[in-house]
GUPADREN-736901 format. One record per atom (N, C-alpha, C, CB): residue in three letters; z negated, x negated, y negated. Coordinates in pm, whole numbers, plus 50000, padded with zeros to 5 digits. Each point is the difference from the previous one (the first is absolute). Glycine has a CB too. Layout:
# GUPADREN-736901
ALAZXY
...
//
This chain:
# GUPADREN-736901
UNK452906298016873
UNK501154993249962
UNK499484982550010
UNK501035023649824
UNK497904975850077
UNK499604984450013
UNK499414995950127
UNK499554999949768
UNK500195006050299
UNK499314997750131
UNK501254995650091
UNK497895018849968
UNK503254989550011
UNK501084996350077
UNK500624987949958
UNK500305022050046
UNK499954976149865
UNK500574986249919
UNK498914988550053
UNK501035013349747
UNK497834988350248
UNK499074990450066
UNK500234995150144
UNK498505010949856
UNK501764999250222
UNK500095000550145
UNK501864992950005
UNK497795026850064
UNK502714977349829
UNK501514995150012
UNK500024985549971
UNK501025022249923
UNK498194974549974
UNK500154985149975
UNK499214992850092
UNK500395003149769
UNK498585000150297
UNK499274994550096
UNK501054997050116
UNK497775012249923
UNK503184997750109
UNK500654997950110
UNK501054990449973
UNK499415021350081
UNK501404977849825
UNK500944991549962
UNK499354985550000
UNK501215019049866
UNK497534978250052
UNK499354985850018
UNK499774996450148
UNK498805002949779
UNK500645008150282
UNK499844995950151
UNK501464993950053
UNK498085020450044
UNK502954987949928
UNK501214997350074
UNK500464985849952
UNK500675025850023
UNK499134972749850
UNK500504986149944
UNK499264990650084
UNK500445006649751
UNK498584992950257
UNK499064988850057
UNK500084999350136
UNK498475002349832
UNK501915008350219
UNK500414998850148
UNK501414995750021
UNK498425017550051
UNK502424985549863
UNK501124992449998
UNK499954987049980
UNK500785016949944
UNK498544976449939
UNK499714988149974
UNK499464991750130
UNK499645009149761
UNK499334998150289
UNK499324994150089
UNK500994996450138
UNK497805012749886
UNK502974995050122
UNK500934999250125
UNK501344989149953
UNK499265028550091
UNK500854971049779
UNK501144991349954
UNK501155006150022
UNK498924981150038
UNK501445033849965
UNK500875006649999
UNK500865004549847
UNK498585004650224
UNK502565000249798
UNK500465006049853
UNK499535011949964
UNK501894990150020
UNK498055011549823
UNK499395013649966
UNK501105013550027
UNK498444985649804
UNK500875020750242
UNK500895015550033
UNK500035006749869
UNK499155005450252
UNK501915004549778
UNK500005009849877
UNK498895009350010
UNK502434999249979
UNK497575007049891
UNK498915009049952
UNK500025012850092
UNK500184991249749
UNK498955014150305
UNK499915011950050
UNK500005012149923
UNK499074987750140
UNK501285024949919
UNK500235012549906
UNK498665004449935
UNK501975008650150
UNK498344997149731
UNK498725003449918
UNK499285011950082
UNK501114993149754
UNK497675003450247
UNK499155011150065
UNK500065012549926
UNK498484983750085
UNK500885028749985
UNK500005012749929
UNK498924998749880
UNK500725013650225
UNK499424995749663
UNK499044999149882
UNK498685004450052
UNK501765004749822
UNK497304988750113
UNK498495003150047
UNK499545011049941
UNK499444978550029
UNK499445028049974
UNK499255011949949
UNK499894995849857
UNK498635007350216
UNK501605004449684
UNK499574997749852
UNK498704996549989
UNK501485015249925
UNK498364976149980
UNK498794995749970
UNK499145009749896
UNK501084976850053
UNK497675022849918
UNK499135007249904
UNK500655001149852
UNK497954991350141
UNK502265019849782
UNK500445000949860
UNK499204990849918
UNK500695023350027
UNK499904968649891
UNK499514992249904
UNK499405006549885
UNK501534985850077
UNK497555009349843
UNK499585006649882
UNK501095004149892
UNK497954987250047
UNK501645024749879
UNK501135006349893
UNK499904988449896
UNK499675029050027
UNK501644969049926
UNK500254992149891
UNK499625007049866
UNK501784989250138
UNK498165000449746
UNK499635004449880
UNK501075011449931
UNK498764975949985
UNK500965032749930
UNK500865009049924
UNK500964992149911
UNK498195017650004
UNK503254986050030
UNK501034993049937
UNK500175005049859
UNK501074996350219
UNK499514997849684
UNK500415003849860
UNK500585014350005
UNK500514975449935
UNK499125031449948
UNK500775012249962
UNK501414998349996
UNK498205006749877
UNK503015001750184
UNK501114996749979
UNK500535003449889
UNK500064999450190
UNK501304998049760
UNK500505006749862
UNK500315013850015
UNK500984979749928
UNK499225027449974
UNK500305012949969
UNK501295003650077
UNK498814998149773
UNK501225013950314
UNK501325003350039
UNK500775005849921
UNK499285000750175
UNK502095001849851
UNK500745010949911
UNK499825015150015
UNK501574983250004
UNK498455021849866
UNK499735015549998
UNK500815008050107
UNK499574998049748
UNK499675012050332
UNK500755009250090
UNK500825008749932
UNK498344999150150
UNK502485006149931
UNK500815010949967
UNK499445013549945
UNK501244989150166
UNK499245018649747
UNK499445011049929
UNK499765009950112
UNK501174995549771
UNK497625009850260
UNK499505012450071
UNK500705011549976
UNK497994991449992
UNK502005017250080
UNK500375014549988
UNK499175006449902
UNK500705001150228
UNK499685009749673
UNK499125006649940
UNK499265009350065
UNK501214995349847
UNK497455003750105
UNK498995010250061
UNK500015013649960
UNK498704982550016
UNK500675026250050
UNK499955013549973
UNK499335004949867
UNK500045000950240
UNK500485010349670
UNK499525004549879
UNK498125000050007
UNK502655016049971
UNK496884979749962
UNK498594999350009
UNK499545014049912
UNK499874970650024
UNK498855035649990
UNK499475009949929
UNK500125000849854
UNK498714999550176
UNK501295009449723
UNK500114999449852
UNK498674994449975
UNK501645020149946
UNK498304971049947
UNK498734995149935
UNK499265010249924
UNK501024978749983
UNK497895017949961
UNK499225009949922
UNK500795001749849
UNK497564992750135
UNK502375016449789
UNK500545002749874
UNK499534989649905
UNK500135024150049
UNK500534968949865
UNK499554991249926
UNK499805004749869
UNK500924985350138
UNK498105008649776
UNK499425004249874
UNK501335005849899
UNK497794980350031
UNK501965027549870
UNK501345004249930
UNK500254990549901
UNK499745023650032
UNK501564974649945
UNK500314989449897
UNK499715002549848
UNK501724994550161
UNK498544996549771
UNK499865002849864
UNK501255010549935
UNK498734975049993
UNK500875031849903
UNK500975010849899
UNK500904991649966
UNK498455015749891
UNK502904991150137
UNK501134994049946
UNK500095001049888
UNK500935002150151
UNK500084993449749
UNK500195004749861
UNK500705011849998
UNK499974978849917
UNK500065027249966
UNK500245016049966
UNK501924996349986
UNK496985011249819
UNK503335000550249
UNK501384997550006
UNK500705006849876
UNK499864998350258
UNK501314998549702
UNK500565002649874
UNK500325014849965
UNK500854977350025
UNK499105025149864
UNK499895014349926
UNK501165008450060
UNK499034990549764
UNK500915020750280
UNK501425007550082
UNK500675005149873
UNK498985010250256
UNK502284993949747
UNK500665004949907
UNK499515015749937
UNK501794983750118
UNK498225021249778
UNK499525009849955
UNK500815013750056
UNK499164983849803
UNK500085026850232
UNK500765011950064
UNK500685008249895
UNK498345001450187
UNK502365007249858
UNK500885008549924
UNK499045007949920
UNK501935000950167
UNK498485005549731
UNK499205010749918
UNK500175012450066
UNK500304989249782
UNK498415018050255
UNK499905011750049
UNK500495014049893
UNK498074985950151
UNK502235022749900
UNK500285012449920
UNK498725004049904
UNK501625008450201
UNK498724996749689
UNK498805004449905
UNK499215011250061
UNK501324993949795
UNK497425006250197
UNK499205010750033
UNK500045012349913
UNK498714983350094
UNK500525028349976
UNK500095010549880
UNK498684999149938
UNK501665016950108
UNK498064986349767
UNK498854998449934
UNK498915013650054
UNK501494986049778
UNK497365010050187
UNK498945011050003
UNK499365002249880
UNK499624995350214
UNK500275017049752
UNK499265001349868
UNK498975008350017
UNK501814996549871
UNK496724999250087
UNK498855007850009
UNK499875008949889
UNK498994983150122
UNK500595027649941
UNK499915014149909
UNK498575002249984
UNK502125012250089
UNK497044980749990
UNK498705004949996
UNK499765011950096
UNK499954991649766
UNK498875015450203
UNK499615013150079
UNK501115009050011
UNK497744999049923
UNK502415005650200
UNK501105011450030
UNK499505013249912
UNK500594990950270
UNK500405016749650
UNK499995009549940
UNK501035012550038
UNK499044982749849
UNK500345028450182
UNK500735009850038
UNK501185004249905
UNK497975005950120
UNK501884993449750
UNK501125002749879
UNK500874988849966
UNK498455015049896
UNK501284972250182
UNK500654988749972
UNK501385000450061
UNK497854988349982
UNK503155007049968
UNK501424998250066
UNK500074986650037
UNK501185016849870
UNK498894979650274
UNK500274986950039
UNK501134995850051
UNK498125000850022
UNK502594986449971
UNK501024994650044
UNK499704993950115
UNK500844998949803
UNK500504997050290
UNK499784988750089
UNK499664985749959
UNK501415013550109
UNK497564983349945
UNK499304986949981
UNK499065001349922
UNK501674988450032
UNK497785024649910
UNK498654999649962
UNK498855000450076
UNK501015007749857
UNK497874985750095
UNK499074998750105
UNK498575005449910
UNK501414977350158
UNK497865033149927
UNK499025006149970
UNK498614996550081
UNK501825015949929
UNK496934988250027
UNK498915000750069
UNK499585014750032
UNK499454978249897
UNK500155023950229
UNK499545014950033
UNK498664999450098
UNK502655009349986
UNK496314996350013
UNK498954999150085
UNK499714986650088
UNK500485024049992
UNK499514965649905
UNK499694987950043
UNK501124990050058
UNK497955012450031
UNK503384995049997
UNK501094992150060
UNK501354999549888
UNK499085008150264
UNK501504982849737
UNK501234996349952
UNK501315005050063
UNK498684982049940
UNK502275023949981
UNK501155005950053
UNK501204996049910
UNK498615019450101
UNK502414980349950
UNK501494995749933
UNK501055011050012
UNK499634975650065
UNK500895030249824
UNK500765011150010
UNK501364994550068
UNK498815012549790
UNK501884996650304
UNK501314996950062
UNK501065008649956
UNK498884992350188
UNK500345015649726
UNK501195010549954
UNK499515008649849
UNK500755004550296
UNK500054997249636
UNK499515005249868
UNK499245013350024
UNK501984989149874
UNK496885012850060
UNK499155012750028
UNK499175005149900
UNK499984993050208
UNK499505019349786
UNK498655003149924
UNK499475010250080
UNK500634994649762
UNK498125004650223
UNK498925008850077
UNK499874998250132
UNK500345015549859
UNK500234975250198
UNK500074997150147
UNK498844989550056
UNK502645004449973
UNK496265002350083
UNK498974990450026
UNK500314986550077
UNK498735020349994
UNK500834968749974
UNK500544988750087
UNK499225000450140
UNK500574984549784
UNK500465017750308
UNK499514999750144
UNK501454994150061
UNK497985022850007
UNK501784970850122
UNK501334992550072
UNK500855008950008
UNK499034984850135
UNK502395014049825
UNK501025008550008
UNK501124994649930
UNK498535017850026
UNK502434993549940
UNK501164997449928
UNK499804994549851
UNK500965017850148
UNK498144986849791
UNK499644998949867
UNK499054984449979
UNK500075030349982
UNK499114970250105
UNK498864989149980
UNK499924991050096
UNK498775014149895
UNK500914972150111
UNK499504991350102
UNK498704993249973
UNK502254997050053
UNK496885002350036
UNK498794993349994
UNK500114986849967
UNK499235014150145
UNK500174982249750
UNK499914982449992
UNK498714994750046
UNK501444999049796
UNK497615004350155
UNK498644996650067
UNK499105012849996
UNK500114974449925
UNK499235026250206
UNK499385012250033
UNK498464996949936
UNK501625006550239
UNK497425002649729
UNK498744998249931
UNK499284994350115
UNK500035019249818
UNK499174969750165
UNK499234995650096
UNK498605005350035
UNK501344983049939
UNK498195014450171
UNK498675006750014
UNK499034992349936
UNK500545009850204
UNK498124999249776
UNK498984992249924
UNK499364990850102
UNK499545018549823
UNK500354968150126
UNK499204990650096
UNK498785001550006
UNK501314985749971
UNK497775007750105
UNK498585001749999
UNK499484992549882
UNK499875002950249
UNK498985002349733
UNK499254994649860
UNK499634985150032
UNK498835024449924
UNK501544969149985
UNK499674985950003
UNK498424995449987
UNK502374998449900
UNK497344989250127
UNK498404997249963
UNK499844999149863
UNK499544987450197
UNK499495014949756
UNK499305001049866
UNK500224985049948
UNK498065019750065
UNK502604981349806
UNK500214984849950
UNK498784994649954
UNK502245003849927
UNK497954984250021
UNK498704993349941
UNK499965004249839
UNK500094977850181
UNK498895025149776
UNK499535002149871
UNK500784993149907
UNK497895003550080
UNK503105001149852
UNK500614989849889
UNK499025000049886
UNK502535004750053
UNK497854984249878
UNK499334996249862
UNK500125011549899
UNK500584975250034
UNK498245025349874
UNK500285011749917
UNK501024994049899
UNK497615012550029
UNK503344998149934
UNK500964996949900
UNK499345000849857
UNK501875008750157
UNK498894986849767
UNK499734999349846
UNK499585014349949
UNK501804980549967
UNK497565022449948
UNK499555010749943
UNK501375007449932
UNK497444988349967
UNK502795024250056
UNK501205008149925
UNK499815000349861
UNK500335014750184
UNK500634989549745
UNK500155004549860
UNK499145012749976
UNK502384990149990
UNK496815010849907
UNK499475011049972
UNK500775014549997
UNK498734982549894
UNK501305026250177
UNK500955011250010
UNK499505009849890
UNK500544997250263
UNK500275014949720
UNK499695008149872
UNK498715008750059
UNK502735001849881
UNK496515002850021
UNK498925008550025
UNK500535011150074
UNK498784993149804
UNK500545010950323
UNK500205012350074
UNK499395011149935
UNK500104988150199
UNK500075025349823
UNK499345010549961
UNK498555001150038
UNK502115009050002
UNK497274996349898
UNK498375003150059
UNK499895008950100
UNK499124997049796
UNK499744996950291
UNK499585006250110
UNK498995011549989
UNK500554979050088
UNK499235030449978
UNK498915012849983
UNK498474991949996
UNK501625021150161
UNK497504986049769
UNK498944995749960
UNK498844999350152
UNK500785010849719
UNK498924977650332
UNK499344999650117
UNK498655008749982
UNK501124976550057
UNK498305029650064
UNK498835005650013
UNK498774992749971
UNK501205011550141
UNK497724993549796
UNK498654992349985
UNK499404998950117
UNK499625007249793
UNK500084980150236
UNK499144996050127
UNK498575007050005
UNK501194976549995
UNK498385023250120
UNK498525009250019
UNK499034987749946
UNK500505018550254
UNK498374984349694
UNK498994994249949
UNK499204992550120
UNK500045017749803
UNK499724969950176
UNK499504991750086
UNK498505003850030
UNK501704982749918
UNK497635013750190
UNK498564998750014
UNK499014996049907
UNK500824996850177
UNK498235004249765
UNK499034992849938
UNK499534989850091
UNK499425018649862
UNK500434967350103
UNK499524991350097
UNK498224999349965
UNK502684985050021
UNK496705010650098
UNK498484998949984
UNK499684988549888
UNK499595007650262
UNK499164997149685
UNK499504991749901
UNK499334987450075
UNK499675020849832
UNK500694966950138
UNK499214988150083
UNK498604999349955
UNK502054985450022
UNK497265006050078
UNK498394999449958
UNK500064987849889
UNK498735007850263
UNK499904993949643
UNK500104988649902
UNK499264990450046
UNK500335012349819
UNK500504976350138
UNK499524987650071
UNK498544995149900
UNK502914991550103
UNK496574997849976
UNK498554995249911
UNK500514991149859
UNK498324996450257
UNK500655005549664
UNK500344994049876
UNK499884985850009
UNK499335019249882
UNK501804973250069
UNK499834986949988
UNK499324991049882
UNK501815005750132
UNK497854983849893
UNK499194993649905
UNK500695000949851
UNK499084984350198
UNK500185014449698
UNK500565002449868
UNK501014985049968
UNK497565017949912
UNK503544985450045
UNK500734987749961
UNK499954995549868
UNK501335005650159
UNK499384982149805
UNK499794996649875
UNK500995008449902
UNK499184976750089
UNK500525023649783
UNK500705008249900
UNK501694992150008
UNK497365006749817
UNK503605000650201
UNK501404996349993
UNK500395001449874
UNK500475005750209
UNK500904989349784
UNK500715001349878
UNK500435015649969
UNK500824974950038
UNK499505029549864
UNK500405012049973
UNK501345002350068
UNK498674999649793
UNK501315013250319
UNK500885002150064
UNK501195007649914
UNK498294998250194
UNK502835006849876
UNK501135007749918
UNK499585014450010
UNK502024983550052
UNK498435023549842
UNK499645014250002
UNK499965007650137
UNK500984999349778
UNK498095008950253
UNK500015008050094
UNK500965013049988
UNK497764989750029
UNK502645017450107
UNK500835010049986
UNK499245010849917
UNK501254993750217
UNK499735014749747
UNK499545013349934
UNK499025005850092
UNK502185004949881
UNK496555001050078
UNK498925006350071
UNK500435014349973
UNK498034981649977
UNK501175026250103
UNK500205014349992
UNK499685006049863
UNK499485000650241
UNK500875008049705
UNK499775005749858
UNK498755008050000
UNK502465001349949
UNK496564993149953
UNK498735005449997
UNK500195016949936
UNK498824972249965
UNK500065032450026
UNK500045012749942
UNK500384999449848
UNK498285007250174
UNK502405003949789
UNK500404999949840
UNK498894999549913
UNK501895012950040
UNK498214976749867
UNK498874999649898
UNK500285008849889
UNK499484977350056
UNK499625023949858
UNK500155009949881
UNK500954991349899
UNK497425013350025
UNK503204997049902
UNK501084991949903
UNK499704992949900
UNK501145014250039
UNK499184972449953
UNK499734990749893
UNK500525001849864
UNK499904986650175
UNK499645008449723
UNK500755000949897
UNK501424994249997
UNK497885001149913
UNK503195003050030
UNK501294994549998
UNK500234987149929
UNK500605022050017
UNK499854967550052
UNK500344986449956
UNK501104998249902
UNK499234994350209
UNK500814996249719
UNK501134995849939
UNK501364998050036
UNK498384993349930
UNK502885014650040
UNK501294996950072
UNK500114985750044
UNK501095017549868
UNK499514977450211
UNK500064988650043
UNK501584995949976
UNK497875003950164
UNK502374982449838
UNK501324995849923
UNK501195003350121
UNK498784977949824
UNK502505026550136
UNK501285002650087
UNK500184989150091
UNK501155012649826
UNK499044989250302
UNK500274989750077
UNK501154997450019
UNK498405003150080
UNK502124984749966
UNK501384996050024
UNK500805008850086
UNK499244978449971
UNK501995024650004
UNK500825005950107
UNK500054993350144
UNK501295007249806
UNK498945000550316
UNK499804993750098
UNK501334997850051
UNK497775008150028
UNK502454983750084
UNK501434994550052
UNK500685012850046
UNK499244975450088
UNK502135024549905
UNK500845010550048
UNK499845000250177
UNK501814996549766
UNK497675017950275
UNK500085000150144
UNK501034999850062
UNK498485008649985
UNK501544989650179
UNK501524998050075
UNK500655013249997
UNK499284981650172
UNK501925016549814
UNK500915012150024
UNK499625007650127
UNK501904988049884
UNK498095025150106
UNK499595008450142
UNK501315009050023
UNK497115002349959
UNK502905001950167
UNK501185009150059
UNK499385013749949
UNK500884985550239
UNK500175022249704
UNK499795012649938
UNK500545009350101
UNK500134992149758
UNK500895006850322
UNK500705008950093
UNK500924993850084
UNK499745016149851
UNK500324991150277
UNK500944994150098
UNK500695010950049
UNK498674981050064
UNK502575022549930
UNK500895010950048
UNK501184993350103
UNK499525014449760
UNK500624994650342
UNK501044998350076
UNK500805011250062
UNK498804981750022
UNK502345017049984
UNK500925010950014
UNK501164994450133
UNK499625008649700
UNK500264997250405
UNK501064997150102
UNK500425014850062
UNK498974974350060
UNK502015021850032
UNK500695011050029
UNK501474996750081
UNK498705010549784
UNK501844998950294
UNK501324998150047
UNK501005006949894
UNK499134999150254
UNK501684990049678
UNK500905004049888
UNK500995006950045
UNK499524982849881
UNK501235025750053
UNK501235007150035
UNK501114989549999
UNK499205022549901
UNK501594977050192
UNK501114990050007
UNK500965001649901
UNK499724998750224
UNK500334996049703
UNK501014999849868
UNK500524989649966
UNK498985014049916
UNK502234985350001
UNK500634985849948
UNK499174994949868
UNK502575007250087
UNK497164982049916
UNK499424991749901
UNK501135001549869
UNK498664982150195
UNK500845019949683
UNK500865002949883
UNK501114987349987
UNK497895014249873
UNK503404989950111
UNK501034991649955
UNK500344995649889
UNK500505007850135
UNK499494978449808
UNK500054999549836
UNK500884987650020
UNK497485010349876
UNK503894992050151
UNK500944987049986
UNK500074992149876
UNK501305011450146
UNK498594977749856
UNK500224991849844
UNK498644998849941
UNK502405010349935
UNK496454997750079
UNK498974999149924
UNK498754997450100
UNK501165015149812
UNK498814987250316
UNK499024997950115
UNK499494985349954
UNK501295015350214
UNK497504980949758
UNK499614988250017
UNK498564997650019
UNK501894996049885
UNK497675014950162
UNK498455000950018
UNK498835005749884
UNK500804979850143
UNK500155021449738
UNK499135005849881
UNK500835012049957
UNK498904976949909
UNK502465022750103
UNK500855010349941
UNK500685008750090
UNK500274985749829
UNK499945026750171
UNK500665009250087
UNK499015004150114
UNK502324989449942
UNK496315007550051
UNK499225002150103
UNK499405014950014
UNK499604975249976
UNK499945028750139
UNK499485011750036
UNK498894999350089
UNK502045008149961
UNK496815001550028
UNK499305001350116
UNK500715005950135
UNK498215002149828
UNK501004989050276
UNK500335005650128
UNK498955001150088
UNK502024992049974
UNK497745017450128
UNK498504999950083
UNK498975005649934
UNK500474980450099
UNK498475015149951
UNK498695006749938
UNK499424993549856
UNK499365005050258
UNK500135000649638
UNK499624995249887
UNK498365003349996
UNK502545002949888
UNK496754990450019
UNK498625002349994
UNK499775003949839
UNK499374982350215
UNK499825027649767
UNK499785003149840
UNK498794996049948
UNK501285018650015
UNK498304973749895
UNK498724991449954
UNK500015004349860
UNK500074978150158
UNK498575022449803
UNK499654999249840
UNK499414986049973
UNK499405026049977
UNK501294970349888
UNK499834985549962
UNK499075000549868
UNK502474991950103
UNK496505001249893
UNK499235001749868
UNK500144988249928
UNK498365014850087
UNK500774980749797
UNK500454990449901
UNK499584987150081
UNK499715014849761
UNK501034973950207
UNK499654987650058
UNK499634999650160
UNK499224995649760
UNK501895011950308
UNK500095002050160
UNK501214994150031
UNK498765021350027
UNK501284973550102
UNK501164993750053
UNK500255008750159
UNK499414973149854
UNK501855027150163
UNK500325006550142
UNK500694990250075
UNK500235023049920
UNK499134975850207
UNK500714991850104
UNK500275008750108
UNK498954978949941
UNK502655019550053
UNK500645007150114
UNK500614992950134
UNK500455014149806
UNK499234989650311
UNK500584995450112
UNK500755010750088
UNK498254982849984
UNK503035016550021
UNK500805008550080
UNK500924996550109
UNK499745009549816
UNK500504996450293
UNK500754997350120
UNK500785014250048
UNK498164980050068
UNK503255014549949
UNK500865011350057
UNK500864994550087
UNK499925013349816
UNK500394997850303
UNK500804994150101
UNK501495004849969
UNK497984999350178
UNK503034992049788
UNK501165002949944
UNK501134995350124
UNK498974996849727
UNK502235008050282
UNK500934997050111
UNK501345006449940
UNK498155000450214
UNK502534996449890
UNK501535005349988
UNK500475009050112
UNK500554978849885
UNK500495028350091
UNK500485009850118
UNK501324994150082
UNK499135021449847
UNK501944986550154
UNK500954995150094
UNK500674988449956
UNK500285021350076
UNK499404973449793
UNK500884991249946
UNK499064989649916
UNK502055018249997
UNK498264968249991
UNK499024989549923
UNK499895005549869
UNK500654978650119
UNK498215014349816
UNK499805003849847
UNK499654987949934
UNK499215023350037
UNK500694978149814
UNK499804985849966
UNK499785005049845
UNK501624982850196
UNK498295007949703
UNK499995001249839
UNK498895007049980
UNK502345000349947
UNK496664997550113
UNK498835007849958
UNK498804992249921
UNK500635014050207
UNK498784991549708
UNK498944994649904
UNK498635008450025
UNK501904993149812
UNK497085001550192
UNK498625009150030
UNK499144993749889
UNK500055004450284
UNK498885005249658
UNK499134995349900
UNK498885010750016
UNK501814988149833
UNK496965009850111
UNK498955010849969
UNK500015004649844
UNK498494989450195
UNK501625023649807
UNK500315005349847
UNK498985011449974
UNK502684995050006
UNK497075005849862
UNK498945010049963
UNK500615008849883
UNK497974983550068
UNK501555031649950
UNK500505010049916
UNK498765007549927
UNK502155002450158
UNK497974994749719
UNK499015006649899
UNK500385013649954
UNK499474977849919
UNK499955031150021
UNK500065011749924
UNK501174998149922
UNK497625004649998
UNK502974983649958
UNK501114999149909
UNK501615004750081
UNK498354978549862
UNK501405021150266
UNK500985002150085
UNK501024990550025
UNK499495019649944
UNK500104969150025
UNK501214986950047
UNK499414991150098
UNK501094997749767
UNK499665000750342
UNK499684991850102
UNK499854982149952
UNK501365021150159
UNK497814974049868
UNK499794986349963
UNK499814989050103
UNK499115010949819
UNK501324978350170
UNK499674986650089
UNK500184989349940
UNK500565008650178
UNK498314982349859
UNK499824986549925
UNK501294992449996
UNK497604998450073
UNK502734994749825
UNK501104991849987
UNK500124987550034
UNK500195012349867
UNK499504985750271
UNK499794988150057
UNK500714996750132
UNK497985002349881
UNK501984986350176
UNK500665000050149
UNK499185001250103
UNK501544987149930
UNK497345019950034
UNK499055005650115
UNK500355009850070
UNK498504994349891
UNK502785008250160
UNK500455010950082
UNK501184997850107
UNK499245012449800
UNK501014994150275
UNK500824996950146
UNK501245001349938
UNK498565009750206
UNK502404981249839
UNK501324999949945
UNK500454999349846
UNK500045011750201
UNK499294976249748
UNK500144999549867
UNK501354993550003
UNK497494999349917
UNK503184998649983
UNK501554997549980
UNK500234987950062
UNK500295011349786
UNK500814991150305
UNK500604987050078
UNK499195002350134
UNK500464980849784
UNK498465027750252
UNK499544999050137
UNK499785014950029
UNK498874975549991
UNK502195033850010
UNK499895014450053
UNK499625002850125
UNK501495003549867
UNK497715003650174
UNK499555003550133
UNK501235007250086
UNK497475002649899
UNK502494994750246
UNK501235004250085
UNK499355001950136
UNK501954986649868
UNK498465021550200
UNK499675004050150
UNK500945005550080
UNK498085003749929
UNK502024990050209
UNK501215003950084
UNK500015015450009
UNK499954978050141
UNK501075028849926
UNK500035012650055
UNK498855003150084
UNK502314998449988
UNK497045013549997
UNK498825004150093
UNK498724993749969
UNK501585002950174
UNK498234987849753
UNK499024991549977
UNK499075006749924
UNK501344981850021
UNK497185017149991
UNK498885001849900
UNK499194989349965
UNK499965019950076
UNK499384978349823
UNK498874990549968
UNK499165002849881
UNK501364984150101
UNK497545012149934
UNK498855004649886
UNK499994990149891
UNK498425010750170
UNK501354992249692
UNK500064992049875
UNK498955002749954
UNK502084999149952
UNK497024989849984
UNK498775001349943
UNK499944991149850
UNK498985003850262
UNK500815005749660
UNK499824991449855
UNK498275002149960
UNK502945006249891
UNK496784986850017
UNK498654999949945
UNK500194995649870
UNK498804995850204
UNK500745010849683
UNK499994993149843
UNK499015008249925
UNK502584992549986
UNK496895002449890
UNK499195004749913
UNK500815006449879
UNK498294983150084
UNK501085027149857
UNK500685006449877
UNK498684999449901
UNK502015017950130
UNK497914970149761
UNK499015000649902
UNK500505003649870
UNK498834984550121
UNK500365020049788
UNK500395002249856
UNK500545014849999
UNK500634973849946
UNK499305032750146
UNK500825015449971
UNK498935006949928
UNK501605003350225
UNK498815005249688
UNK499195008749924
UNK499235011250076
UNK501614994649826
UNK497595011050140
UNK499065011650051
UNK501025010350049
UNK497914996449827
UNK502165007750295
UNK501025012150023
UNK499765003050170
UNK502114991749787
UNK498585019550227
UNK500215002350137
UNK501344996550072
UNK498425016649945
UNK501594974750170
UNK501004993750048
UNK500525002650143
UNK499174985649842
UNK501985015950179
UNK500495001350161
UNK500484986650033
UNK500825025049999
UNK498604969050107
UNK500364985450029
UNK500455000250150
UNK498224989049824
UNK503135003150216
UNK500324998450125
UNK501264993149992
UNK498755019050083
UNK501894978850070
UNK500774990450012
UNK501555007649947
UNK498294986350207
UNK502565004349690
UNK501505003849959
UNK500754991850058
UNK499635007949798
UNK501734996950167
UNK501114988250043
UNK501135007449939
UNK499114988850244
UNK502125003149764
UNK501265004749979
UNK500994991550081
UNK499325008649773
UNK501954996050249
UNK501104994050071
UNK501124996749925
UNK499295011250174
UNK501204976749818
UNK500974997149903
UNK501445000750093
UNK498214983749829
UNK501925033150206
UNK501075000750073
UNK499975013750056
UNK500094975650042
UNK500515025250071
UNK500005015650053
UNK499434998050148
UNK502285010149852
UNK496904979450182
UNK499564999150119
UNK498855011450038
UNK500724975049974
UNK499415027850138
UNK498875012150038
UNK498874995050071
UNK501715016850025
UNK497454976849889
UNK498844997350032
UNK499075012350033
UNK500494980049869
UNK498585019550230
UNK499055015150023
UNK498584995450007
UNK501785014150154
UNK497164993349806
UNK498524996750023
UNK499645007950128
UNK499374996649741
UNK499614997950311
UNK499395004650116
UNK498645004049968
UNK501394986250139
UNK497835007349831
UNK498355001549970
UNK499574987149875
UNK499385009550303
UNK499834998849632
UNK499464991749891
UNK498285001549963
UNK502625002749908
UNK496654986450049
UNK498634998949963
UNK499914995249878
UNK499334997350204
UNK499745008049696
UNK499654992649858
UNK498655001350004
UNK501975005149853
UNK497524984450107
UNK498594996849971
UNK499814996049876
UNK499664994550203
UNK499405011749679
UNK500094997949858
UNK498364999649976
UNK502585013149935
UNK496974974650031
UNK498814996249933
UNK499934999249830
UNK499784987550227
UNK499465020249729
UNK499614999049843
UNK498744991549980
UNK500965023749954
UNK499124966649970
UNK498724991649986
UNK499994997049848
UNK500024988550246
UNK498545011249729
UNK499514996549836
UNK500264987049977
UNK498145014849985
UNK502524979549899
UNK500054987449985
UNK499034996349908
UNK502184999650061
//
C-alpha cells in the first residue's frame, strides 16, 4: 500500500509538472486506484491494564447429589433427661416361709419352702408326707448344682492365734515298750595330752556308781529336824467320760421357779466320780438339743452334781445358759449343740453323779438327742 501511494504521489507530481510546463489548467483528480496488497504484521503491542470486575453471572442449575461423606466423630454426651413420673403400685406378692429340710411328718401349707436332696422347693398346695417333686403339690425353686472341678490349692495362710486351752481329754491306752537299741562300739582311746596347770575347784561331779556295801558303822547322833518342803503342784486324780444316745424325752418343766439353779433335773448322760479331801471337780458337758414340730423356748441349762444326800445342786451364779432374761429358744425342727464347762470346789468327800441339767419355765417340748460328759478330779 505504501508502495502504491508512492507511485500515486509520483504520478500526480509528474502530471502537475507536466501541466505547469504546458501552461494549461489543472484537471480533476482521477479515480482512486485499487487497494494494494497487505503489508507485513507489525510487532505485538504491550499488555493493556486489567479491566474492572464484571457483574456476577446468573445462578447456575443445582448439580446432582454427591456421595455420602464418611461418618463424623460422636458428639458429646447430652444432659440427663428429667425424672419420669412414678409408676403405679404393683399388686402385693405372696410370701414364702422357709421351713428348712423337708420332713415326712411335717404339715406344709401353700408358700412353705423346703430343701430336699440339695434342691429347694415351694409348696403349691397343702400336704403332709408328699415328697417334693415337680407336680401339683410342689414346684422346683432351685435345683441342686453339680459339683464343680476342684480349684487350685490356695496359698498357705498365716498361722492363726493359739486357741484357748480345751478341757482335758480321757487318758489313752498305755503304749507298747519299744525294742532295746543296739550297743554302740567303744571308740579307740586317744593319746594322752600334756599335763595342764592345776585348775580351780570344779563343781561336784555326777553321782558315781554305788560301791560294794561296807560294814555297818556305829550309829550317829540324831540330826536336827529339817524345814517342811514347799507344797507340790496339784495333780489329776481321775478322768471319767460318759456319753451315748440319750432317750428322747422332755426336759423337766418348772414354771415360775426355773432359773438355772431351781427346778432343774438331769437329762442325757451322767458320770459317777469319787471325790476325796481337798479335791476339785472340773466338768465339761455338751448336748444336742432341739425342737419337734413346734418352736420351743424358756430353757435354762446348767451343770449339776448329786451326792449321797439325794439333792441335785448347781452353783448359784450366772454361768449357765438361759440365765434370767436370756432364755434359750429354737425354731421348729431345729437342733443345736450346747456346751458348758465349770469347776466345783469345796465339796465334801463323797461319791457324786455329775451331768448336764436344766428346766423349762413353761410347757415347751424341748427334746435331747445325744450328750457327752467329761469329769476331771484333781488334788488341790
